[in-house]
C-alpha positions in Angstrom: 19.1 -18.0 4.8 17.8 -14.9 6.5 14.9 -15.3 8.9 11.6 -13.5 8.3 11.2 -10.2 10.2 7.4 -10.3 10.0 6.3 -12.8 12.6 3.5 -12.9 15.2 4.3 -11.0 18.3 2.8 -10.6 21.7 2.1 -6.9 21.1 -1.5 -5.8 21.7 -3.5 -5.0 18.6 -5.7 -2.7 20.6 -2.7 -0.7 21.9 -1.3 -0.5 18.4 -4.5 0.8 17.0 -5.1 3.2 19.9 -1.6 4.7 19.3 -2.5 5.8 15.7 -2.5 9.6 15.8 -4.9 10.2 13.0 -8.4 9.7 14.5 -10.1 8.9 11.2 -7.4 6.3 10.3 -7.7 4.8 13.8 -11.5 4.4 13.5 -11.0 2.9 10.0 -8.5 0.4 11.4 -10.8 -0.5 14.3 -13.7 -1.1 11.9 -11.5 -3.1 9.5 -10.2 -5.3 12.4 -13.8 -6.0 13.4 -14.8 -6.8 9.8 -11.8 -9.1 9.4 -12.5 -10.8 12.7 -16.1 -11.4 11.6 -15.1 -12.6 8.1 -12.4 -15.0 9.3 -13.7 -16.1 12.7 -10.1 -15.5 13.9 -8.7 -13.1 16.5 -6.3 -10.4 15.3 -2.7 -10.5 16.3 0.3 -8.3 15.5 2.7 -9.5 12.9 5.9 -7.6 13.2 5.6 -4.0 14.4 2.8 -2.8 12.0 0.7 -5.6 10.5 -2.6 -6.7 12.0 -3.0 -10.3 10.9 -5.5 -13.0 11.1 -4.7 -16.7 11.1 -1.5 -18.1 9.6 -0.2 -20.5 7.0 3.2 -22.0 6.2 4.7 -21.4 2.7 7.7 -23.0 0.9 9.1 -21.6 -2.3 10.9 -23.6 -5.0 14.1 -21.8 -3.9 13.8 -23.5 -0.5 12.9 -20.4 1.4 10.0 -21.0 3.7 8.2 -19.3 6.5 4.8 -18.4 8.0 2.5 -15.5 7.2 -0.9 -14.3 8.2 -3.9 -15.6 6.1 -5.1 -12.0 5.6 -4.1 -8.8 7.3 -3.8 -5.0 7.1 -1.4 -2.2 7.9 -2.2 1.5 8.3 0.6 2.8 6.0 1.4 6.5 5.5 -0.9 7.1 2.5 -3.3 4.2 2.5 -4.7 1.3 4.4 -2.9 -1.7 2.9 -4.7 -5.0 3.0 -2.9 -8.3 2.4 -4.9 -10.8 0.4 -4.4 -13.8 -1.9 -3.1 -12.7 -5.3 -5.9 -14.5 -7.1 -8.9 -16.7 -6.3 -12.2 -17.5 -8.1 -14.4 -14.4 -8.3 -11.8 -11.9 -7.2 -11.8 -9.8 -10.3 -15.6 -9.5 -10.3 -15.6 -8.5 -6.6 -12.8 -5.9 -7.2 -14.9 -4.3 -10.0 -17.8 -3.8 -7.5 -15.6 -2.8 -4.5 -15.5 1.0 -4.9 -12.5 3.4 -4.9 -9.2 1.5 -4.5 -5.8 0.7 -5.9 -4.5 -2.8 -6.2 -1.2 -4.7 -6.6 -1.0 -8.5 -7.1 -1.7 -9.4 -3.4 -2.3 -5.9 -1.9 -5.4 -3.8 -1.8 -4.9 -0.1 -1.1 -7.7 2.0 0.4 -7.5 5.7 1.2 -10.6 5.5 3.4 -12.8 2.5 4.4 -15.9 4.6 3.5 -14.6 4.5 -0.2 -15.6 0.9 -0.5 -18.6 -1.4 -0.1 -18.1 -3.2 3.2 -20.1 -6.3 2.1 -17.9 -6.7 -1.0 -14.8 -6.2 1.1 -15.9 -8.9 3.4 -16.5 -11.3 0.4 -13.0 -10.5 -0.8 -11.6 -11.4 2.7 -13.5 -14.6 2.9 -12.5 -15.6 -0.7 -8.9 -14.8 0.1 -8.8 -16.9 3.3 -10.5 -19.8 1.5 -7.9 -19.7 -1.2 -5.0 -19.5 1.1 -6.3 -22.5 3.1 -6.8 -24.4 -0.1 -3.3 -23.7 -1.3 -1.5 -24.2 1.9 -3.7 -26.6 3.9 
């Protein structure tokens, strides 16, 4: 079975964010890292070359595949900031309806700009996601 490519690294989160060439994106990422640090009470760390993650959990699928992932995290992708959250948790839909301008997949939240959303609602989404991941995975 192949090993996961996305693992915690010793790379510097600050250096990664400082290297972002788009100033507005860089400032959004710094603000998002601060918000996630506050919401999780965890320090950010790099997961692979481009994900800023907070905490970790171990998963095991019915297929036997298993690994570790960050509880929550984000990545400054080409078009959007991609946030990695739990796919579902109590109250998520209500919070998403109040969040502001965004796109969403099952476990990903896509933001063009951090200013497009309500930071207090975003923080509640992060807290709810972390609580759910801890509940599911111990």
